[in-house]
TORDRENDO-654001 format. One line per 2 residues: number of its first residue (from 0); for each residue x, y, z of C-alpha. Coordinates in nm, 2 decimals, padded with zeros to 4 digits. Layout:
N
NUM = X,Y,Z  ... $
END
This chain:
479
0 = 04.34,04.67,10.69  04.66,04.49,10.58 $
2 = 04.63,04.63,10.23  04.59,04.98,10.37 $
4 = 04.90,04.94,10.60  05.10,04.82,10.30 $
6 = 05.00,05.12,10.10  05.09,05.36,10.38 $
8 = 05.43,05.18,10.42  05.49,05.21,10.05 $
10 = 05.40,05.58,10.05  05.63,05.65,10.35 $
12 = 05.91,05.46,10.18  05.87,05.66,09.86 $
14 = 05.87,05.99,10.05  06.19,05.88,10.24 $
16 = 06.36,05.78,09.91  06.26,06.11,09.75 $
18 = 06.40,06.30,10.05  06.73,06.11,10.04 $
20 = 06.76,06.16,09.67  06.70,06.54,09.71 $
22 = 06.97,06.55,09.98  07.22,06.35,09.79 $
24 = 07.18,06.49,09.44  07.49,06.65,09.30 $
26 = 07.54,07.02,09.32  07.65,07.28,09.55 $
28 = 07.79,07.20,09.90  07.90,07.43,10.19 $
30 = 08.04,07.39,10.53  08.12,07.63,10.82 $
32 = 08.33,07.64,11.13  08.42,07.87,11.42 $
34 = 08.72,07.81,11.64  08.81,08.02,11.94 $
36 = 09.16,08.15,11.96  09.15,08.38,12.27 $
38 = 09.49,08.38,12.44  09.53,08.13,12.72 $
40 = 09.88,08.20,12.83  09.93,08.52,13.03 $
42 = 10.06,08.78,13.00  10.02,08.83,12.63 $
44 = 10.12,09.14,12.43  09.88,09.39,12.29 $
46 = 09.96,09.71,12.09  09.89,09.90,12.42 $
48 = 10.13,09.68,12.62  10.13,09.36,12.83 $
50 = 09.78,09.23,12.94  09.61,08.94,13.10 $
52 = 09.25,09.04,13.01  09.02,08.94,12.73 $
54 = 08.71,09.15,12.68  08.53,08.94,12.41 $
56 = 08.65,08.62,12.25  08.87,08.60,11.94 $
58 = 08.79,08.34,11.67  08.89,08.20,11.33 $
60 = 08.57,08.16,11.12  08.56,07.97,10.79 $
62 = 08.31,07.89,10.51  08.39,07.62,10.25 $
64 = 08.22,07.60,09.91  08.23,07.31,09.66 $
66 = 08.05,07.21,09.34  08.21,06.91,09.17 $
68 = 08.57,06.99,09.12  08.53,07.36,09.20 $
70 = 08.65,07.44,09.55  08.71,07.75,09.76 $
72 = 08.74,07.80,10.14  08.77,08.14,10.32 $
74 = 08.90,08.18,10.67  08.88,08.50,10.87 $
76 = 09.11,08.56,11.17  09.03,08.81,11.45 $
78 = 09.37,08.97,11.42  09.53,09.29,11.30 $
80 = 09.65,09.09,10.99  09.80,08.76,10.88 $
82 = 10.16,08.69,10.78  10.25,08.51,10.46 $
84 = 10.46,08.26,10.64  10.19,08.16,10.89 $
86 = 09.92,08.13,10.62  10.14,07.92,10.39 $
88 = 10.21,07.68,10.68  09.85,07.66,10.78 $
90 = 09.73,07.60,10.42  10.00,07.33,10.37 $
92 = 09.88,07.15,10.68  09.51,07.16,10.57 $
94 = 09.60,07.04,10.22  09.77,06.74,10.38 $
96 = 09.46,06.67,10.60  09.19,06.73,10.34 $
98 = 09.33,06.68,09.99  09.23,07.04,09.90 $
100 = 09.49,07.25,09.73  09.65,07.55,09.91 $
102 = 09.55,07.76,09.61  09.19,07.69,09.70 $
104 = 09.23,07.86,10.04  09.20,08.23,10.14 $
106 = 09.30,08.34,10.49  09.26,08.70,10.60 $
108 = 09.26,08.91,10.91  08.98,09.14,11.03 $
110 = 09.23,09.42,11.13  09.11,09.45,11.49 $
112 = 09.38,09.65,11.66  09.32,09.48,12.00 $
114 = 09.43,09.13,11.92  09.75,08.99,12.08 $
116 = 10.07,09.02,11.89  10.27,08.71,11.80 $
118 = 10.62,08.61,11.72  10.83,08.73,12.01 $
120 = 11.04,08.53,12.25  10.80,08.57,12.55 $
122 = 10.60,08.27,12.65  10.26,08.45,12.60 $
124 = 10.35,08.57,12.25  10.48,08.23,12.14 $
126 = 10.18,08.05,12.28  09.94,08.29,12.11 $
128 = 10.11,08.26,11.77  10.08,07.88,11.79 $
130 = 09.72,07.90,11.90  09.63,08.13,11.61 $
132 = 09.80,07.91,11.36  09.64,07.59,11.49 $
134 = 09.31,07.78,11.50  09.34,07.86,11.13 $
136 = 09.42,07.49,11.05  09.13,07.37,11.26 $
138 = 08.87,07.62,11.11  08.97,07.55,10.75 $
140 = 08.97,07.17,10.81  08.64,07.17,11.00 $
142 = 08.46,07.38,10.73  08.58,07.14,10.46 $
144 = 08.49,06.83,10.65  08.14,06.96,10.73 $
146 = 08.04,07.01,10.37  07.67,06.93,10.31 $
148 = 07.42,07.00,10.02  07.35,07.37,10.02 $
150 = 07.21,07.67,09.83  07.34,08.02,09.81 $
152 = 07.22,08.37,09.75  07.39,08.71,09.70 $
154 = 07.29,09.07,09.77  07.40,09.39,09.93 $
156 = 07.26,09.70,10.11  07.43,10.02,10.24 $
158 = 07.54,10.17,10.57  07.68,10.51,10.48 $
160 = 07.66,10.66,10.83  07.97,10.48,10.97 $
162 = 08.23,10.53,10.70  08.45,10.84,10.66 $
164 = 08.75,10.90,10.44  09.03,11.00,10.68 $
166 = 09.27,11.16,10.43  09.20,11.54,10.40 $
168 = 09.31,11.84,10.21  09.38,12.12,10.46 $
170 = 09.31,12.49,10.47  09.59,12.69,10.30 $
172 = 09.90,12.74,10.52  09.80,12.48,10.78 $
174 = 10.00,12.18,10.66  10.30,12.09,10.88 $
176 = 10.61,11.90,10.76  10.59,11.52,10.74 $
178 = 10.86,11.29,10.90  11.08,11.34,10.60 $
180 = 11.08,11.72,10.64  10.85,11.78,10.34 $
182 = 10.50,11.91,10.29  10.23,11.66,10.19 $
184 = 09.91,11.77,10.01  09.69,11.57,10.24 $
186 = 09.70,11.47,10.61  09.54,11.16,10.78 $
188 = 09.31,11.23,11.07  09.39,11.60,11.07 $
190 = 09.25,11.85,11.34  08.90,11.95,11.26 $
192 = 08.98,12.32,11.25  09.22,12.26,10.96 $
194 = 08.99,12.05,10.74  08.91,12.16,10.39 $
196 = 08.78,11.86,10.19  08.83,11.48,10.19 $
198 = 09.09,11.34,09.95  08.88,11.05,09.85 $
200 = 08.54,10.87,09.85  08.39,10.60,10.07 $
202 = 08.22,10.27,09.99  07.90,10.23,10.21 $
204 = 07.81,09.89,10.06  07.76,09.59,10.29 $
206 = 07.79,09.29,10.06  07.67,08.95,10.17 $
208 = 07.69,08.58,10.06  07.40,08.39,10.23 $
210 = 07.44,08.01,10.26  07.16,07.78,10.35 $
212 = 07.11,07.40,10.36  06.88,07.25,10.09 $
214 = 06.60,07.26,10.34  06.65,07.63,10.40 $
216 = 06.83,07.62,10.74  07.07,07.91,10.77 $
218 = 07.42,07.78,10.76  07.66,08.07,10.71 $
220 = 07.68,08.44,10.61  07.99,08.60,10.46 $
222 = 07.98,08.99,10.48  08.21,09.26,10.36 $
224 = 08.24,09.63,10.46  08.50,09.89,10.39 $
226 = 08.57,10.01,10.74  08.88,10.00,10.96 $
228 = 08.85,09.89,11.32  08.63,10.10,11.56 $
230 = 08.82,10.08,11.89  08.70,10.22,12.22 $
232 = 08.76,09.88,12.40  08.74,09.91,12.78 $
234 = 09.06,09.92,12.99  09.11,09.75,13.33 $
236 = 09.25,09.95,13.62  09.48,09.72,13.82 $
238 = 09.55,09.74,14.19  09.83,10.00,14.13 $
240 = 09.60,10.23,13.93  09.76,10.14,13.60 $
242 = 09.53,10.12,13.29  09.56,09.78,13.12 $
244 = 09.42,09.71,12.77  09.19,09.42,12.69 $
246 = 09.19,09.19,12.39  08.89,09.23,12.16 $
248 = 08.76,09.13,11.82  08.62,09.48,11.77 $
250 = 08.31,09.52,11.56  08.40,09.22,11.34 $
252 = 08.34,08.99,11.64  08.03,09.17,11.76 $
254 = 07.88,09.15,11.41  07.94,08.77,11.42 $
256 = 07.77,08.75,11.76  07.45,08.95,11.67 $
258 = 07.40,08.84,11.31  07.24,08.50,11.40 $
260 = 06.96,08.70,11.58  06.90,08.90,11.26 $
262 = 06.86,08.58,11.08  06.66,08.38,11.33 $
264 = 06.51,08.63,11.57  06.48,08.52,11.93 $
266 = 06.58,08.16,11.83  06.91,08.20,11.63 $
268 = 07.00,07.90,11.41  07.23,07.65,11.56 $
270 = 07.58,07.62,11.43  07.53,07.92,11.21 $
272 = 07.86,08.11,11.13  07.86,08.48,11.04 $
274 = 08.18,08.66,10.95  08.25,09.02,10.86 $
276 = 08.56,09.06,10.63  08.75,09.38,10.59 $
278 = 08.69,09.55,10.25  08.90,09.83,10.10 $
280 = 08.93,10.04,10.41  09.29,10.16,10.39 $
282 = 09.18,10.53,10.41  08.84,10.47,10.57 $
284 = 08.77,10.49,10.95  08.48,10.55,11.19 $
286 = 08.56,10.91,11.30  08.28,11.15,11.21 $
288 = 08.48,11.45,11.07  08.16,11.64,10.98 $
290 = 08.00,11.64,11.32  08.07,11.55,11.68 $
292 = 07.91,11.24,11.84  07.80,11.25,12.20 $
294 = 08.05,11.07,12.43  08.04,10.69,12.41 $
296 = 08.07,10.43,12.68  08.35,10.18,12.63 $
298 = 08.26,09.93,12.36  07.94,10.12,12.28 $
300 = 08.05,10.24,11.94  08.16,09.89,11.85 $
302 = 07.82,09.76,11.93  07.65,10.04,11.73 $
304 = 07.86,09.98,11.42  07.80,09.60,11.45 $
306 = 07.43,09.65,11.49  07.40,09.89,11.19 $
308 = 07.60,09.66,10.96  07.41,09.36,11.08 $
310 = 07.09,09.55,11.00  07.22,09.62,10.65 $
312 = 07.31,09.26,10.61  06.96,09.16,10.72 $
314 = 06.80,09.39,10.47  07.03,09.24,10.20 $
316 = 06.92,08.89,10.29  06.55,08.99,10.25 $
318 = 06.63,09.11,09.90  06.74,08.76,09.78 $
320 = 06.46,08.62,09.57  06.61,08.29,09.47 $
322 = 06.89,08.07,09.60  07.11,07.87,09.37 $
324 = 07.16,07.50,09.43  07.41,07.46,09.15 $
326 = 07.64,07.76,09.12  07.97,07.75,08.94 $
328 = 08.25,07.74,09.21  08.60,07.83,09.09 $
330 = 08.91,07.99,09.23  09.22,08.14,09.07 $
332 = 09.55,08.24,09.23  09.85,08.43,09.10 $
334 = 10.18,08.53,09.25  10.26,08.88,09.12 $
336 = 10.61,09.01,09.15  10.62,09.38,09.27 $
338 = 10.92,09.61,09.29  11.00,09.79,09.62 $
340 = 11.02,10.17,09.59  11.36,10.29,09.49 $
342 = 11.48,10.56,09.73  11.67,10.85,09.59 $
344 = 12.03,10.92,09.69  11.91,11.25,09.85 $
346 = 11.64,11.06,10.06  11.89,10.80,10.18 $
348 = 12.15,11.06,10.27  11.89,11.27,10.46 $
350 = 11.78,10.96,10.66  12.14,10.87,10.75 $
352 = 12.20,11.22,10.87  11.90,11.20,11.10 $
354 = 12.00,10.86,11.24  12.35,11.00,11.32 $
356 = 12.20,11.29,11.53  12.26,11.29,11.90 $
358 = 11.95,11.23,12.11  11.92,11.59,12.23 $
360 = 11.91,11.71,11.87  11.62,11.48,11.77 $
362 = 11.37,11.65,12.00  11.29,11.92,11.75 $
364 = 11.21,11.67,11.48  10.88,11.52,11.38 $
366 = 10.79,11.26,11.65  10.81,10.98,11.38 $
368 = 11.12,11.11,11.20  11.35,10.84,11.33 $
370 = 11.10,10.56,11.26  11.07,10.67,10.89 $
372 = 11.44,10.74,10.86  11.50,10.38,10.96 $
374 = 11.24,10.27,10.70  11.41,10.47,10.43 $
376 = 11.74,10.30,10.49  11.57,09.96,10.52 $
378 = 11.41,09.99,10.18  11.71,10.16,10.01 $
380 = 11.82,09.84,09.83  11.77,09.92,09.46 $
382 = 11.53,09.72,09.25  11.43,09.48,09.53 $
384 = 11.13,09.26,09.44  10.89,09.04,09.62 $
386 = 10.60,08.82,09.51  10.25,08.86,09.66 $
388 = 09.95,08.64,09.64  09.62,08.77,09.48 $
390 = 09.31,08.55,09.44  08.98,08.56,09.26 $
392 = 08.68,08.34,09.35  08.36,08.28,09.16 $
394 = 08.05,08.14,09.33  07.77,08.17,09.08 $
396 = 07.72,08.54,09.01  07.93,08.65,09.31 $
398 = 08.29,08.74,09.26  08.54,08.78,09.55 $
400 = 08.89,08.90,09.51  09.17,08.93,09.77 $
402 = 09.48,09.15,09.82  09.74,09.12,10.09 $
404 = 09.73,09.50,10.18  09.54,09.77,10.35 $
406 = 09.38,09.87,10.03  09.26,10.23,09.97 $
408 = 08.89,10.25,09.89  08.92,10.38,09.53 $
410 = 09.09,10.05,09.43  08.80,09.85,09.55 $
412 = 08.55,10.08,09.38  08.73,10.05,09.05 $
414 = 08.73,09.67,09.08  08.36,09.67,09.15 $
416 = 08.29,09.90,08.86  08.50,09.70,08.60 $
418 = 08.42,09.35,08.72  08.22,09.14,08.47 $
420 = 08.01,09.00,08.76  07.70,09.17,08.90 $
422 = 07.83,09.12,09.26  08.19,09.18,09.35 $
424 = 08.38,09.27,09.66  08.74,09.27,09.78 $
426 = 08.88,09.11,10.09  09.19,09.30,10.21 $
428 = 09.47,09.18,10.44  09.46,08.83,10.29 $
430 = 09.74,08.58,10.26  10.00,08.81,10.40 $
432 = 10.05,09.17,10.50  10.26,09.43,10.31 $
434 = 10.13,09.76,10.44  09.91,10.01,10.25 $
436 = 09.82,10.00,09.88  09.73,10.35,09.75 $
438 = 09.65,10.42,09.38  09.91,10.64,09.20 $
440 = 09.73,10.97,09.23  09.71,10.92,09.61 $
442 = 10.08,10.86,09.62  10.12,11.20,09.45 $
444 = 09.92,11.36,09.74  10.14,11.21,10.00 $
446 = 10.02,11.15,10.36  10.06,10.86,10.61 $
448 = 09.93,10.58,10.38  10.19,10.67,10.12 $
450 = 10.50,10.71,10.33  10.79,10.46,10.28 $
452 = 10.76,10.20,10.55  10.38,10.21,10.55 $
454 = 10.37,10.17,10.17  10.66,09.96,10.04 $
456 = 10.61,09.90,09.67  10.63,10.12,09.36 $
458 = 10.35,10.37,09.30  10.20,10.17,09.01 $
460 = 10.16,09.85,09.21  09.79,09.90,09.26 $
462 = 09.74,09.93,08.88  09.95,09.61,08.82 $
464 = 09.74,09.41,09.08  09.40,09.55,08.96 $
466 = 09.48,09.46,08.60  09.57,09.11,08.71 $
468 = 09.26,09.06,08.92  09.03,09.19,08.64 $
470 = 09.20,08.94,08.40  09.13,08.66,08.65 $
472 = 08.77,08.77,08.69  08.73,08.77,08.31 $
474 = 08.86,08.41,08.30  08.62,08.30,08.58 $
476 = 08.33,08.47,08.40  08.40,08.25,08.09 $
478 = 08.35,07.93,08.28 $
END
């Protein structure tokens, strides 16, 4: 009896030792975090005006990756974008707390248009700006500090039914002058009766990075889809009958809410973090230009898009045949100096003439003429330059690149096509915000995304940045 008990004890001890060895063996580690940043000081300022209402919570979500000396951490903020100053400050604070380098951190915005605005002198705005920055610091730090042995898989599927190119060639003779008094070749979100053909493609791919513990427990999922925000967030009618907007994370937040159920069914995994990053959606939105949807209830279309992209992500997960416990993790960052667009003397003089017009004479102008006249003067300084951050990450056979712009879809498709990796996607609106990034031939067509003020840099900027990113990917592929 005693001999049998000793044998059982020894067997149990060996199993325990084997389990501990498996858990502690070197290799890939991952950690996740989700920190709520919904505004707590009212009123706060939305694009639609002052509000004290939150429809659904806003978060900063983060996933950290490490293998040996290779490190990368990605944070996603439920916000219209992120500023360079804020992200630099947050990264510096996290570097001091964790020992990770700022160049190993990527911070991007989802591009929801119903997040509070920061940076003004009002109490609500200042409080929210602080809460957002502290949320970024907390999410990055918690993700890094929660690292545990993990495995990772990569895949993608498609959801083509919710992406539409919003730049259109119009029927002959129907184009109206732009704010500069000239005729573009394409128009954004033009009336249906004028539409001829779209001016560019779409990218229906839903890319995913699926992270699990060594025991197979779902830990985190990073997704990417090239679609602008959806909108249709409910309003609140106050006691005076005034319509007040509500803060919302749009379909990005709803995707994060429902994705755990796609992974775990009726029992979603605990502490699982899903996040939907914005791909190259600068000219892609959710308006069906080819047909007309039935009317939607408030927030219904957000839920539909979130459900469809979560379904696509779920299908992608099921395609993964093997998970890698020892992928290469590496990250590269460059600061690339770009030149602001040089305005011609004619353009500057025209803008100055408009700004000098009396108020009554402005009524016949384009409704955005004064806005873009101001932008023309603002960017009239010759040969002005600014450095922007671009990044490239390798996790096994998955490549991720980032750009601090609203990137037109053709740029993302080119990077995917020319990447040396089998799986590649672009996270837009990362580490700063500098407006739209069109490729040169879209600049030639004109339209909203190319106007000075919405697009600040010279027309070859996308080519400069794409070349640099492909060089960085080639370097990572050689590791």
